[in-house]
C-alpha positions as a printed Julia matrix, in Angstrom:
192×3 Matrix{Float64}:
  -7.48  -34.23  -49.14
  -4.38  -32.82  -47.4
  -5.3   -29.23  -48.43
  -8.73  -29.73  -46.88
  -7.15  -31.21  -43.72
  -4.7   -28.29  -43.48
  -7.56  -25.8   -43.88
  -9.54  -27.56  -41.14
  -6.47  -27.68  -38.87
  -5.77  -23.98  -39.45
  -9.41  -23.09  -38.73
  -9.32  -25.16  -35.52
  -6.05  -23.49  -34.45
  -7.53  -20.01  -35.0
 -10.63  -20.96  -33.01
  -8.44  -22.34  -30.22
  -6.33  -19.15  -30.06
  -9.46  -16.97  -30.13
 -10.96  -19.06  -27.33
  -7.77  -18.78  -25.27
  -7.75  -15.0   -25.79
 -11.28  -14.76  -24.44
 -10.2   -16.73  -21.36
  -7.06  -14.61  -20.8
  -8.76  -11.22  -21.37
 -11.11  -11.49  -18.36
  -8.2   -12.6   -16.17
  -6.23   -9.5   -17.14
  -9.31   -7.31  -16.67
  -9.72   -8.69  -13.14
  -6.71   -6.64  -11.91
  -8.92   -4.74   -9.5
  -8.79   -0.98   -9.15
  -9.42   -0.11   -5.5
 -11.12    3.14   -4.49
  -9.45    5.15   -1.71
 -10.67    8.57   -0.66
 -13.09    8.69   -3.58
 -10.36    8.1    -6.16
  -9.35    5.06   -8.16
  -5.94    3.7    -7.18
  -4.35    2.34  -10.34
  -1.87   -0.57  -10.0
   0.08    0.91  -12.92
   0.82    4.13  -10.98
   3.3     4.59   -8.16
   2.52    5.38   -4.53
   2.75    9.16   -4.93
   0.83    9.27   -8.24
  -2.07    7.47   -6.54
  -1.92    9.12   -3.09
  -2.26   12.66   -4.45
  -5.74   11.75   -5.75
  -7.15   10.46   -2.43
  -9.2    13.1    -0.61
  -8.63   11.07    2.58
  -4.84   11.47    2.37
  -4.27   15.2     1.77
  -2.52   15.6     5.14
  -0.23   12.64    4.43
   0.64   13.98    0.97
   1.4    17.45    2.41
   3.6    15.84    5.08
   5.45   13.7     2.5
   6.13   16.85    0.45
   7.31   18.78    3.53
   9.65   15.92    4.47
  11.09   15.76    0.94
  10.06   12.12    0.46
   8.19   12.48   -2.85
  11.12   11.26   -4.98
  11.81    8.36   -2.63
   8.21    7.1    -2.64
   8.02    7.6    -6.41
  11.11    5.41   -6.79
  11.47    1.79   -7.76
  10.72    0.28   -4.34
   9.25   -2.07   -3.49
   7.57   -0.31   -0.57
   4.75   -1.18    1.76
   3.2     2.03    3.05
   0.84    2.09    6.0
  -1.02    5.26    5.0
  -2.79    7.2     7.77
  -5.93    9.04    6.74
  -6.69   12.71    7.44
  -8.88   11.49   10.33
  -5.86    9.62   11.75
  -3.79   12.8    11.71
  -6.72   14.69   13.27
  -6.49   12.36   16.31
  -3.05   13.83   17.15
  -3.0    16.67   19.7
  -4.11   20.03   18.26
  -1.33   21.81   16.36
   0.87   18.73   15.99
   0.65   18.5    12.19
   1.1    22.27   11.71
   4.2    22.1    13.89
   5.63   19.0    12.17
   5.49   20.47    8.64
   7.63   23.48    9.67
  11.1    23.36    8.03
  12.85   23.21   11.42
  11.0    19.96   12.23
  11.8    18.16    8.97
  13.96   15.49   10.68
  11.19   14.6    13.15
   8.56   14.54   10.39
  10.79   12.35    8.22
  11.31    9.92   11.12
   7.53    9.66   11.73
   6.7     9.18    8.05
   9.42    6.59    7.44
   8.05    4.65   10.42
   5.07    3.97    8.12
   7.22    2.49    5.32
   8.64   -1.02    4.96
  11.18   -1.88    2.25
   9.15   -4.79    0.86
   5.96   -5.53   -1.05
   3.86   -7.09    1.73
   0.28   -7.93    0.82
  -2.16   -8.63    3.67
  -2.12  -12.42    3.2
   1.69  -12.41    3.59
   1.43  -10.25    6.73
  -1.25  -12.53    8.2
   0.94  -15.56    7.48
   3.93  -13.94    9.22
   1.71  -13.14   12.22
   0.46  -16.75   12.35
   3.99  -18.15   11.91
   5.16  -15.97   14.83
   2.34  -17.2    17.08
   0.16  -14.08   16.89
   2.61  -11.15   16.81
   5.14  -10.33   14.06
   7.8    -7.61   14.47
   8.08   -5.33   11.45
  11.16   -3.14   11.01
  10.45    0.06    9.1
  12.66    2.2     6.89
  12.71    4.77    9.7
  14.12    2.24   12.16
  10.89    1.85   14.12
   9.67   -1.6    15.07
   5.93   -2.17   14.66
   4.1    -5.22   15.96
   1.65   -6.7    13.47
  -1.24   -8.75   14.82
  -4.62   -9.85   13.57
  -8.02   -9.03   15.03
 -10.54  -11.21   13.23
  -9.88  -10.61    9.54
  -8.22   -7.21   10.17
  -4.53   -6.46   10.61
  -3.44   -4.19   13.46
  -0.1    -2.47   14.01
   1.16   -1.4    17.41
   3.78    1.34   17.4
   6.63    1.87   19.85
   4.4     4.05   22.05
   1.75    1.31   22.33
  -0.8     2.96   20.02
  -2.76    0.57   17.81
  -3.63    1.28   14.18
  -6.07   -0.87   12.25
  -5.74   -1.49    8.51
  -9.06   -0.26    7.1
  -8.3    -0.83    3.41
  -5.72   -3.49    2.59
  -3.81   -4.44   -0.55
  -3.99   -1.25   -2.61
  -1.49   -2.39   -5.24
   0.93    0.17   -6.7
   3.54   -0.11   -9.44
   6.26    0.18   -6.76
   4.62   -1.66   -3.87
   1.41   -1.64   -1.88
  -0.54    0.72    0.37
  -2.54   -0.34    3.42
  -4.78    2.46    4.71
  -4.66    2.84    8.52
  -6.75    4.76   11.06
  -3.99    5.95   13.43
  -0.63    7.67   12.95
   2.23    5.4    14.04
   4.85    7.09   16.21
   8.44    6.24   17.11
   9.43    5.73   20.75
  11.21    9.09   20.79
């Protein structure tokens, strides 16, 4: 009788574990891969490994390379990167990007790019909560020393730079192994 009971108990335990595995597997599979610039952004890859595949971020990637920030943004982090698209860079005055990527302008380019980086892993819900907690406007200090003002407009997050320009987050919460990317439609500039 006890052998039969043990066999039934073992069979039930195997069924229970198999059932739990089928519940856990879909939860793991739900880690969503977001598409940016026609490319999948994999949460297991770092910011640079993902950004180089986005056709909407070729200007940003070229600028990051020219500024010598590839190793930094490939590092441990965590980083939150507000990533301007090619169209965002195209809104700058003609010749601005070509001028910025020249070796003699590396310090200025680095300052602009690091004004898009925060030393934290800030998902959109956390940013929205900070905005709400601060009564509609939350100051965000960047790695480059710039102070951005985060606000919400409906369900979107906006960022106002030190020159008063407003960028809107168009794709939020693109999870990376070393942080998160939020795609924005305007290049953020320091006061000087």
